[in-house]
Structure formats: structure tokens, C-alpha cells
C-alpha positions in Angstrom: 17.5 119.9 -54.6 17.7 122.1 -57.8 13.9 120.4 -59.2 12.8 121.5 -55.4 14.3 124.9 -56.1 12.1 125.4 -59.3 8.8 124.1 -58.3 9.1 126.5 -55.2 9.3 129.3 -57.4 7.2 128.3 -59.8 4.5 128.4 -56.9 5.4 131.7 -56.0 4.7 132.9 -58.8 1.5 131.1 -59.5 0.2 132.7 -55.6 1.2 136.2 -57.2 3.9 136.1 -54.2 6.9 136.6 -57.0 6.7 139.0 -59.9 7.1 137.5 -63.6 10.5 139.8 -63.9 11.8 137.7 -60.8 10.7 134.3 -61.4 12.0 134.7 -65.8 15.6 135.7 -64.3 15.5 132.7 -61.7 14.9 131.2 -65.1 16.9 132.7 -66.9 19.7 132.1 -64.2 19.1 127.7 -63.6 17.0 127.0 -66.3 19.2 124.7 -68.0 20.6 123.1 -64.4 17.0 122.9 -64.1 16.5 120.4 -66.7 13.1 121.6 -67.6 12.3 118.3 -69.9 12.0 120.9 -73.0 8.7 122.5 -71.4 9.3 126.5 -72.8 10.0 128.8 -70.1 7.4 131.6 -71.8 4.9 128.9 -71.6 5.4 128.1 -67.7 5.8 131.4 -67.1 2.3 133.1 -69.0 -1.4 133.2 -67.5 -3.3 129.7 -68.0 -5.8 129.9 -70.4 -6.9 126.7 -69.2 -7.5 123.8 -66.8 -7.5 120.5 -66.6 -9.9 118.6 -64.6 -10.2 114.9 -64.6 -13.6 113.1 -63.3 -15.5 110.0 -63.5 -17.7 110.6 -66.0 -21.3 110.4 -66.5 -24.1 112.4 -64.3 -21.5 114.2 -62.3 -19.6 115.4 -65.0 -22.7 116.7 -66.7 -23.5 118.9 -63.4 -19.7 120.1 -63.2 -20.0 121.6 -66.8 -23.4 123.3 -66.5 -22.9 124.4 -63.2 -19.0 124.9 -62.5 -17.0 124.9 -65.5 -19.7 127.0 -68.2 -20.0 129.8 -65.7 -16.2 129.9 -64.5 -14.8 129.8 -68.2 -17.4 132.9 -68.8 -15.8 134.4 -66.0 -12.4 133.9 -66.6 -12.3 133.1 -70.0 -10.1 130.2 -68.6 -11.2 126.8 -70.2 -11.7 123.5 -68.3 -10.6 120.8 -70.3 -12.6 117.4 -69.3 -11.0 113.9 -68.6 -11.8 110.8 -67.3 -10.6 107.7 -65.6 -11.6 104.2 -65.4 -10.1 103.2 -61.9 -7.8 105.2 -59.5 -4.9 102.9 -59.3 -4.3 103.6 -63.7 -5.4 107.0 -63.2 -2.3 107.4 -60.6 0.4 106.1 -63.2 -0.1 108.1 -65.3 -0.3 111.0 -63.2 3.2 109.7 -62.3 4.7 109.2 -65.5 3.6 112.8 -66.5 5.1 116.6 -66.8 3.8 118.4 -63.5 1.2 120.7 -64.9 0.0 117.8 -67.5 -3.1 117.0 -65.0 -4.6 119.1 -63.3 -7.1 118.7 -60.6 -9.2 115.3 -60.0 -12.1 113.4 -58.5 -10.1 111.7 -55.9 -11.4 108.9 -53.8 -11.0 110.4 -50.1 -8.4 109.6 -47.7 -6.4 106.4 -49.4 -5.6 108.8 -52.6 -4.8 111.9 -50.9 -2.0 110.1 -48.9 -1.0 108.4 -52.1 -0.1 111.5 -53.6 0.7 113.4 -50.3 3.8 110.4 -50.3 4.6 110.6 -54.1 5.0 114.2 -53.5 2.1 115.1 -56.6 1.0 117.4 -54.3 0.5 121.0 -53.3 -0.7 123.4 -50.7 -3.3 125.5 -51.4 -3.4 129.0 -50.3 -6.9 128.6 -48.6 -7.5 132.5 -49.1 -8.2 131.9 -52.7 -10.7 129.7 -52.1 -13.5 131.7 -49.8 -15.6 128.9 -50.3 -14.3 126.7 -47.7 -15.7 127.9 -45.4 -19.0 126.8 -45.6 -17.0 123.0 -46.0 -17.4 120.9 -43.0 -14.6 120.9 -41.1 -15.3 117.1 -40.1 -14.4 116.2 -43.5 -11.2 118.5 -43.5 -9.7 116.9 -40.6 -7.8 114.0 -42.3 -6.7 116.0 -44.7 -5.3 118.2 -42.8 -3.0 115.4 -40.5 -1.8 114.1 -43.4 -0.6 117.0 -45.1 0.9 119.5 -41.7 -2.4 121.1 -41.1 -2.6 122.4 -44.7 -4.8 121.0 -47.9 -4.0 119.6 -51.0 -7.4 119.1 -52.1 -10.8 120.7 -51.0 -13.4 117.9 -50.1 -16.8 117.5 -51.6 -18.7 115.2 -51.2 -19.2 112.2 -48.8 -21.0 108.9 -48.3 -20.9 105.8 -46.2 -21.0 102.3 -46.9 -23.7 100.8 -44.5 -26.3 97.9 -44.6 -28.7 97.8 -46.9 -31.6 95.7 -46.5 -35.0 94.9 -48.1 -38.2 96.2 -46.2 -40.6 93.3 -47.6 -38.0 91.4 -45.9 -36.0 92.7 -43.1 -37.8 94.9 -40.7 -36.2 98.4 -39.7 -36.6 96.8 -36.4 -34.8 94.0 -37.1 -32.3 96.0 -38.7 -31.9 98.5 -35.9 -31.3 95.8 -33.2 -28.8 93.4 -35.6 -27.0 95.6 -37.1 -23.8 94.8 -39.5 -24.5 91.2 -37.3 -27.2 90.9 -40.5 -24.4 89.9 -42.5 -23.8 86.5 -40.6 -27.4 85.4 -39.4 -28.4 81.9 -40.0 -31.9 82.9 -41.3 -30.5 84.9 -44.1 -28.7 82.2 -45.5 -28.5 82.3 -49.5 -29.8 85.5 -49.9 -26.9 88.2 -48.8 -24.3 89.9 -50.6 -21.4 91.5 -50.1 -19.3 93.7 -51.6 -15.6 91.7 -53.5 -13.6 94.7 -51.8 -11.0 93.2 -48.9 -11.0 97.0 -47.1 -14.8 96.6 -47.3 -14.6 93.1 -45.8 -12.1 93.5 -43.4 -13.9 96.8 -42.3 -17.4 94.7 -41.4 -15.1 92.4 -40.0 -13.6 93.6 -37.5 -17.4 96.0 -36.5 -18.9 92.5 -36.4 -16.4 91.1 -33.9 -16.3 94.0 -31.7 -13.4 95.8 -32.8 -11.9 99.4 -33.7 -11.4 98.6 -37.8 -8.5 101.2 -37.4 -6.9 99.1 -34.6 -8.1 95.8 -35.3 -6.2 93.2 -32.3 -8.1 89.7 -32.4 -7.4 88.7 -36.7 -8.7 85.8 -35.7 -11.8 86.7 -34.7 -12.1 88.9 -37.7 -11.8 86.0 -40.2 -13.7 84.3 -39.0 -16.6 86.4 -39.6 -15.6 87.0 -42.9 -15.7 83.5 -43.0 -19.4 82.7 -41.7 -20.4 86.1 -43.7 -18.4 83.9 -46.7 -20.4 80.4 -46.3 -23.7 82.0 -46.0 -23.6 84.3 -49.1 -25.7 83.7 -52.5 -22.8 86.4 -54.4 -20.0 88.8 -53.6 -20.5 92.1 -55.9 -18.3 94.0 -58.0 -19.9 97.1 -59.2 -22.8 99.6 -57.7 -25.0 98.2 -61.2 -24.9 95.1 -59.9 -25.4 96.1 -56.4 -28.0 97.5 -57.4 -29.6 94.7 -59.7 -29.4 92.2 -56.4 -31.0 94.4 -54.6 -33.9 95.8 -56.7 -34.4 92.0 -57.6 -34.4 90.4 -54.4 -32.4 88.0 -55.2 -30.5 89.2 -52.2 -31.2 90.9 -49.1 -28.5 92.4 -47.3 -25.2 93.4 -48.2 -22.9 96.1 -47.7 -24.0 99.0 -50.0 -23.2 102.1 -50.7 -25.3 105.4 -49.9 -25.6 106.6 -53.1 -27.0 103.7 -55.0 -29.4 102.5 -52.4 -30.1 106.5 -52.7 -31.2 105.9 -56.3 -32.5 102.4 -55.5 -35.0 104.0 -53.0 -36.0 107.2 -56.0 -36.9 104.6 -58.6 -39.3 103.0 -55.9 -37.9 99.9 -54.5 -38.1 98.6 -51.0 -34.6 99.3 -49.9 -33.5 100.5 -46.5 -30.2 102.1 -45.5 -28.9 101.0 -42.1 -26.2 103.0 -40.3 -24.6 100.4 -37.5 -21.8 101.9 -35.4 -18.4 102.5 -36.9 -19.7 102.8 -40.5 -17.8 102.8 -43.2 -17.6 106.2 -43.9 -15.7 108.1 -46.8 -15.3 111.5 -48.6 -14.5 112.2 -52.1 -12.5 115.4 -53.0 -11.3 118.1 -55.6 -7.3 116.9 -55.7 -4.8 119.8 -56.9 -1.7 118.1 -58.5 2.0 119.9 -58.5 2.7 121.9 -61.5 -1.2 123.4 -61.9 -1.6 127.1 -62.2 -2.9 127.4 -59.1 -4.6 131.0 -59.6 -7.1 129.6 -62.1 -7.1 126.2 -60.0 -7.8 127.5 -56.6 -10.8 130.0 -58.9 -12.1 127.0 -60.2 -12.4 125.5 -57.1 -14.4 128.5 -55.5 -17.2 127.8 -58.5 -17.8 124.4 -57.7 -17.7 125.1 -54.1 -20.5 127.0 -54.6 -23.8 126.2 -53.0 -25.9 126.2 -56.2 -23.2 124.8 -58.1 -22.2 121.5 -54.7 -25.9 121.1 -54.4 -26.5 120.2 -58.2 -23.4 117.8 -57.9 -25.4 115.9 -55.2 -28.5 115.9 -56.8 -26.8 114.2 -59.8 -24.5 111.4 -58.4 -27.1 110.7 -54.5 -24.0 111.8 -52.4 -24.7 114.7 -49.7 -22.2 117.8 -50.8 -19.2 118.4 -48.1 -21.4 121.5 -47.4 -22.3 122.7 -43.0 -26.0 122.4 -43.3 -25.4 124.8 -40.2 -24.0 127.3 -42.8 -25.8 126.8 -45.9 -29.3 125.6 -46.6 -29.6 122.4 -48.2 -33.1 121.4 -50.6 -34.7 118.2 -49.4 -33.2 116.6 -52.7 -29.8 116.6 -51.1 -31.3 116.3 -46.9 -33.3 113.0 -48.0 -30.0 111.4 -49.1 -29.5 108.0 -47.2 -26.2 109.4 -45.7 -27.1 113.4 -45.0 -26.4 114.1 -41.6 -28.5 117.3 -40.6 -25.7 117.8 -37.7 -22.9 118.0 -39.6 -21.0 116.5 -37.5 -20.7 113.0 -39.0 -21.1 111.4 -35.2 -20.9 107.5 -35.7 -19.2 107.7 -38.7 -15.6 106.2 -39.2 -13.1 107.2 -41.8 -10.3 104.9 -41.8 -6.9 105.7 -41.3 -4.9 105.4 -44.6 -1.3 104.6 -42.7 -3.1 101.9 -41.2 -5.4 100.2 -44.3 -1.9 100.4 -46.5 0.0 98.5 -44.0 -2.0 96.0 -43.0 -3.1 95.7 -47.3 -0.8 92.8 -48.3 -1.7 90.5 -45.9 -5.1 91.4 -44.8 -5.8 91.3 -48.8 -4.2 87.9 -50.0 -6.0 86.3 -46.9 -9.7 87.8 -48.2 -9.1 86.4 -51.5 -8.7 83.1 -49.9 -11.8 83.4 -47.9 -13.3 84.9 -51.6 -12.7 81.1 -52.9 -13.3 78.8 -49.8 -10.6 78.1 -48.1 
């Protein structure tokens, strides 16, 4: 209870709702009991001189550095320190075992990350009035987060994509893929030339879609497992990374697979005859900039606003091949963005379905184990 009081006071101070004098007075009266793990009160109360951002590195971080981080530092004097992580599970462990404030903003993987950090009480509630560029963000992308945060936000949606069906146009026509949709993945005609991602969640999602079920409410498990067994029997290879996907598709070793829209965009840009189809209930997802508990709110919210500036968001979108979270009815987007595979000119994202994280987290123990058996041929 005392720790909760401390974080409440810190949050109020960082939002300028509590004076420095009042904040220091509360800490002075309660500091010993609160157990501040040796962190100096002066350091906690002082204006932040830096904000830490953790992401996937590579071209995306380079685009953020050039278009957002350096301009933000020039405007405010607050430095942005870059960190990277190799996987979401590893980063979650690092954050959970660190002191609050050690990590500030990270490039999260949508609703699954969001609910995990919220449930672990590692989240904050953003003051949306301090992030005016939120007005340009697609409402549809904010809805899943608001449902998990009692109407508020702990992160801002930053980009979106889909895991649809990638296919080789030299072998499969656009008309055929429109007719067959996701069922192309269980078509005997392409035995030995099909691929699939080695991910239980995506496989079960499309097992549900192909068997005619709501992927967020699967009622006939036997039908879903039967689809996955058939897919396994026709498979050339399960792929495990974006690089693996691109190699298999560009070489012609496989002619159809589930595929990440951004990686398919890269293949198309390189001139490969790869098409991309989004069937009904396409697996849609989004990435977000999540603010962690203990962060300096004034500075992190300023930085988020910089990152949502259309020029910045567009530059990042061009770097990673995924559309920005900006509403195309409010912001004019260039051809480099509107030509991306997952881009939706209406901004409504109709026909795409986002995963219910609590449902999928609940089925994970049994479904992941079953998919592992199917993957091994059982």
C-alpha cells in the first residue's frame, strides 16, 4: 500500500499536479517506510535529463534517431538513450526485475505485450492532453488498448500490419488466391511447395479461419487440429524468421505461406513476383510505444508526441515496411506508404481481426503443446 502511495505521488508530480515542495515533503515524511531501494530523493524529484527507448534496432531505430530522437533532444535538451532487445520475453524479464524508471518507452508487440505489462502493474496512464498528435491516430487501433486500461492508454499505437497469405504470382494467379483464400494452404495441388510460420498462435488462427470458425472463439477444436495436420502433411517447411520467409519465397522453394506484410513489401520492392492476400479474418496486429511505470511522464509524453509527428511516423513506416498508425482521412500519406501491402485507405481496418489477448493467453498452455505435437508429425 505504501509503495502504491509513492507511485501515485510520483505520477502526480511528473504530471505537474503536485508541486515540487509538496512532493518532497511527502517523500521526506514517508521515504524510510516506502523503501525506495536506495534511490536518491533528489534524483527522483529532479527534471529528467534523458529518456530511454528500447526497440528492435536496425533501420527502424535509425529512422527514429534521425527523425524523432535527435530533433527532440535539440528542442528540449533531453537525451534519448537507445536500447535494444532480441525478444519480447527476455525484455519483459529485464523490466520486471529492474527498478521502476530504469526503462521508459519500448516498441511493444501490440495487445499481447500490452495486457502482460498491464497485468504485471508495470504500466502508467498517459495524459492524452499532453500528446496532441494522438488526434491523428486511428481510433480502431486504440480501442483494444482502451478496453484493457479502463478507457485510458498506457501506450500509443505506432504501426500496424497483418499476417496474410503470401503467394508466388508465377505459379498462383490473383484470381485463384481470391477464390481459395487461406484454403490455399491445404490445397493438394501444391503439396511440397507450401510453407508456414513455426508459431502456434498464427497456425491455430488460420486453422480456425480455414475451418470456418471465429479465431477468437473456436468451438470445434477437432476441426482446427485437422486443418493443421493436413497443412503439415503438405508442407515443405515451417519458417522461423523473416529472413527465412524471404529466402523461401524469393527462391521459389515455396509458393504459398502465411506471411508478414512488411516482409512481403520488401520482397515486392526487390522485384520478386510475390502477391499478398488478406482473407476474411486476416490476423491483424499492431505495434505500439509503451510507457513503463516510473518513467518521467513530462519528457516521455513529449517524446511520444514527436514520434507521432507525421513526418517522423512516415519515415519510420518507410524504413520498416508497415503502415503508420496515422488516420489517412486526417493525414496525407505518400505513395511509399499507401502502396504497402497492409495499408488500408479507409482507416477502418475492416476485414482484419485483432486477437483477444486474454482468450489467446488462456488457451496457450494446451494449444501450444498440441501444435508442437502436430509440428513433429503426430
